[in-house]
N, C-alpha and C positions, 0 to 999 in steps of 0.2 A: 220437360224443358222449362227452365227457370227464366221466364220472360222479363222479370224485373231488371235483369242486367243488360237487356237488349235495348239499344236506342230506338225511340219511337218517333222522334221528330222527323219531319220531311222538309227538304230544301230543294228549290228549283232555281237554276240560273240559266237564262237562255236569251235568244233573240228570234224574231220572226219577220214576216213580210211587212208588218205594221211598224216595227221599230228600226228596221235596217234595210237599206237598198240592196239589190242583188250583188253589187260590188263588194259589200261587207259580208253578206251571207255566204258568198262563195269562198271567202277566206277562212271561215270557221266551220265549214261543213266537214263531216266525218265520214270516212270510208268505214266499211265493216271492220277492217283490221285496226284502224285508228280508234274506233269505239272500244275495242277490246283493250288496246294499249292504254287509252285514257283511264278506263276503269281500273286497270291494274295499278297505274301510277297513283291515282287518287286514294286507293286503299293502302298502298305501300307507304304513302306519305302520312297516313292517318287523318286525311281530310274527310273521307267518307268511309263508313263501314259497309254500306250497300250502295251500288251505283248502277244507273242505266242511262245510256246516251240515246236520244231520239233525234235523228238527223234526216230531214227530208228536203225537198227543193225549196220549201218556204220557212224552214225553222231548223235551228240547232239548239237542243236543250239537254241539260244534265240534271237528272233527278237523283237525289241521294238521301241517305239516312246517316247523319253525322254521329260520331261517337260522343260529341259534346253538343252544345246549343247550336241550333240551325242558324240563328242570326250571327253567331260568332264565326261560322265556317263560310258564310257567303262571300266575304271579301277574298278568302283563299281560293274559292272556286272561280271568281272573276279573274284573279291573277293567273290561275292555272290555265284558263282558256286563252288568255293573252300570250302566255309563255308557250303553250302547246302548239298554237297555230302561228306563232311569231308575228302577232299583230300588236301594235303599240296600244297600251292600256287606255290612253286618252282617246284613241280612235274607236276602240271597242266598247268602252264602258258607257258611252252615251246611248248605245243601242241595246244594252242589256236590261233585262227585268229580273227581279228577285221575288220569288213567292215562297211562303212558308206555310206548313201545316194545312189548315183548311183552304187557304187560297191556292196552294200548290195542288191539292187534291182536285179542287173545282176546275182549275186550269186544265189539268190533264183530262178530266172527264169531258170538258167542252171540246178539247182537241179531238178526242176519240169520236165524239158525236158529230164532228164536222162543223161545229159552231165557231171555231176559231180559225178556220181555213180561209184562204184567199177566195175560194169558191165555196159559198155556204152550202153545206151538205156534201162536200167533196167526197167522191167515191173511193179514192185511194187511201186516205189517211188511216182508216181503221186497220187495213192490212199492214200498213207501215208500223203502226203501234204494236200490232201483234208480232210482227217479225222482229222488231227491236227488243221486245220482251223475251221472245223465244231465244234469241241469240244471247242476250245478257244472262238469262237463266241457265243456258247450256254451259257457259264458261264460268259459272259460279259467282257472278258479280252481284246478283240479287240475293235477298234474304226474306225473312217472313213479312217484313213491312212492304217492300216493293213488290213482292209476289202478290200479296193481297191487293195492293193498290192497282197494279196493272191488270190483274184478273177482273177487278171491278170496272176499270176503264173499258175493257173489251166488252163486258156485259152491257155497259151503257151504250156503246157504239152500236151493238146489235139491236138493242131495244129501240133506239132512235130510228134506225133504218127500217125496222118492221112496223113501228107504231105511229110514224109520222110521214108526211108527204116528202120530207127531206130524203127519205130512203127510196120512195117509189119514183122520184124524179131526180136522181142524183146528177150533179154537175161535176165535171172534172177539168183539170188543167188541159188535158188532151183535147177535150171537146171545145174548150175556149180557144185554144190555139188554131183549131181547124175553122172555127167560126170567124176568127180574125183573117185567115187566109181567104175565106169566101168574100169578105168585104173588099179585098184587093182584086180578086180575080172573078168574083161571081160564082156561078155554079161550077162544081168540080168535074162534071161529066165529060168535059172536053180537055181536061188538064192532066198532067202527069206529076207524080210526086216521088220524092226519094226520102225514106225514113232512115236515119242513122241511129242504130241501136236496136236491140230486140228484147229489152226488159219490159216491165209492167207498163210504164207510161208509153213506150214505143208501141207496144201491142195495142193499147187503147187508141193511139193515134191511127194506127193501121185500120182498126175496126171502124173508127169514125170516117175515115176516108173511103173505105169500102162501102159503108152505108150511104154515103153521099154519091156513090156511083163513079168514083174516080176512074178515069179512062186507063191510065197506066200507073202501076205502082211498083217501085223498086225498093228493096230492103238491103241495107249494108250493115254488117256487124263484124266485130273482130272474130267471133266464132261463126264460121260459115255454116256449120251444122245447125246452129240455132236460127240463123237467118233463113236457111232453106226450109226448116220446119214451119216458121211463121209465114213465109211466102207461100208455101204449099197450102196452108189453111185458108188463105184469102185470095188465091189466084194471082199472086204477085211474082216478080222475078228478083233474083239475087244479083247484087252488084258486088264485085270483089272489093274487099276492104283496101282503101288507100289508092285505088285507081281513080283519082279525082278527075283527071282530064276527061275520061270517058263518062264517069258517073254523073258529073255535073253539067254535061252538055244538053241532056234532054229535059230534065224536070223543070216545071214552073214553080213548084213548091218543095222546099227542103225543111224537114223537121228533125231536130237533133235532140236526143236524150241519151247521152253516153256518159258513163262514169270515167272521168279523166281529170287529172290535176291541171293539165294545160289545154288550151284551145285545140280542137281537132281540125277545124277549118280556119286556117290562117289567112290573112289578107292576100298574100301572094298567090295562094291556091285559088282563091276566088277571082283574083284579078286575071289569072290565066284562063280560068273557066269562062269568064265573061267575054274574053277575046274570042274563044272558040265558039261561043254562042252568038256572036255578032251583037253583043250587048243587049240581048233580049232580056226583059225584066225577070228578076229572080227574087222570090220571096223566101226568106229564111226565118223560121221560128225556133228559137233556142230555148228548149225546156230543161237544159242541163244546169246543175249547180254543183261544182263550178261551171261557168259558162263554156260551151263547146265552140263558140264562134268568136273570133277575135273582134273586139269592139270596133276597131278602126276600119273593119270591112264595110261598115255602114257608110263610109265616106265614098265608096265606089259608085260610079254612075249606074243607075237602074238596079242597084242592089238594096233591098229593103230588109233590114235586120231587126227583129223584135225579140224581146226576152220576156221572162215571167212578169216583170214589173210593167210591161206595156199592155197588160190585159185588164187594166183598171175599169174601162167603160163596160166591158162584158161582165166583169165581176159585179159591178153595181147593178146591172140589169138582172143578173142572176139573183142577187140579194133581194131586190124588190119583189121578184116573182115568188120568193120563198119566205119572205119576212113573216107572213101570218103563221107559219109553222114553228117559228122560234120559241114562243112561250111553251108549247107542248114539249118541245125538246128540252128546254131549260128545266121544266118540272121533273122530267126523268133524271136529269143531271143532279138536281138538288136532292131528290130522293136517295140517290146512291151516295152522294156526299155524306148525307146523314147516316147511312148504313156504315160507311167506312169509319167515320168519326166515332160511332158507337162502338164498333169493334176495337178501334184504337184505344178508346177510353177504358174498355173492359180489360184489355191486356195490361194496360198501365196500372189499373186498380188492383188487379191480382198481385202485381209486383209490390204495390204499396201495402197491401194487406200483409204480405210476407215480411216486408220491412218493419211494419208495426209490430208483428208478432216477435220479431227478433229484438226490437227495442224494449218491448214489455218484459221479455225474459231477462234482459240486462237490468232493467229497473227493479224487477222482482229480486234478482240475485243481490243487487246493491242494497236494496231495502232490508233484506234479511241479514246481510253482513253488518250493516250499521246498527242493527238491534240485537245482535247475537249475545252481547254481554248481559243484556237485561233478560235474556231467556235462558240463563244458566240452569234454572230449575227444570227445564225440559230435557228429556233424554234424547238420544240420537234418533230413535225410531219416531218419537213424537215430532221432532223438528222436520224429519223427512216427510212425515204425514202432512204437516202444515205446508211444506213446500209443494207437495203433490196437489193439495187442495187449491193453492194459489194458481198453480199451472192449469188446473181444471177450470178455474174461474176465468183465467185469461183466454183459454181456448173457447169457452162458451161465449165470451164477448166478441170473438173474432170469427168463429166458424159460421154463425148465422149470416152476418153480412157477406162473407165470402161466397157462401152458397147462393145467396140472393143475387150477387153480381153475376154468377155463372148462369143463373136460370131466368132472370127477369130482364128481357130486352128493354122494356120501358124504363127501368131503373138506370140501365147503362146509358140510355139516350139522354136522361136528365142530367147526368153528371158530366159537365163540360170541361172543367178546369182541374185536372188531376194535379198539375203543378202547384196550385194553391193548397190542395190538401196535403201535399208533401211538405210544403213550407209550414203549414199549420201544425202538423203532428211530428215532423222530423226536423224541425229547425235546429240549426247548429249541429246537425248530424249528417253523416254520409247518406246521400240519397241513393235509392236503388237504381 
């Protein structure tokens, strides 16, 4: 494989819970199918050669390897996000961040480690990174650079979870949501709950409620089979999807984590449910992005609607309890950033050496042609021998550095700016 022709720069454009409220995040979230479609469009338009979309409840990010300079393609990525999700650029751009190369690598590694999450040390994010990579790889959106990058990110996440207390005492969005419910109702032992959805986060919510001794637990999911399987494991009951009047009469707590482009629980549904309940207080925790509960439902009497952005206080308490572990986790991140950049530099340098070899051969041929008239006294065999000796000299000058680049990790680590070497030796020439 000739690596010199492969783009090596990395670009990242995205937003997260720090830069955008849930109202904006939900408008640019990606379903699995949208992730595939976005990757295909970015490659077909020539914006990116490799692409991976990471979309979770707290972030939407596009990682890519552009065919040209990463800085030049970033505006195109921002415009693409705006166009793809039909969000005005002036609304979206204030929430976007752009990272390149080292900064992009470090950002991803911190994400996988749970250091960039709303919940420091969040339990779900490593699995989400792994699934996003698996999906993009399976439909051919990634290549050698993103494959290496995301494999490194997964390794970082594993190490942080096994080597620091962030892993032994993980915090999740699900546990934070249940903690918030406890602040409203107190202990769960005399309460009933309805969980909408049966995916990863819903399963974690169910486990949290079970561990807190919830008295009655109902699970509702579009796939009844999946709901029955989850309910059977935790001793819960299944509520038929869409039978809101019945399902919303009993529970004190409703937690939603459903993949849907429009709210599942609309205001009129909840208004009817409250009448059937005699206006008994109802706590709703919306963990979906896009949101599963219509925002105006919070205006109803005795209806308390919370979403991901309402977990701020619990997030801060979680961060303070785990802050001492951050330096150890950051050390692991920095170690793996160095490893990736070393690999990246070595691949680029191999391409640079090949380009230098090609240029030297061109210069040798030009040199001989320019002096051919003055070498008329030499026979054809003598000129061929001289050319062969010059080739041998050029190879000797290049072979040893190339072999050292392949064999010496420390040397690769020391060489940071391959672009500067290209400019130095290949100025005014086509770069590899």
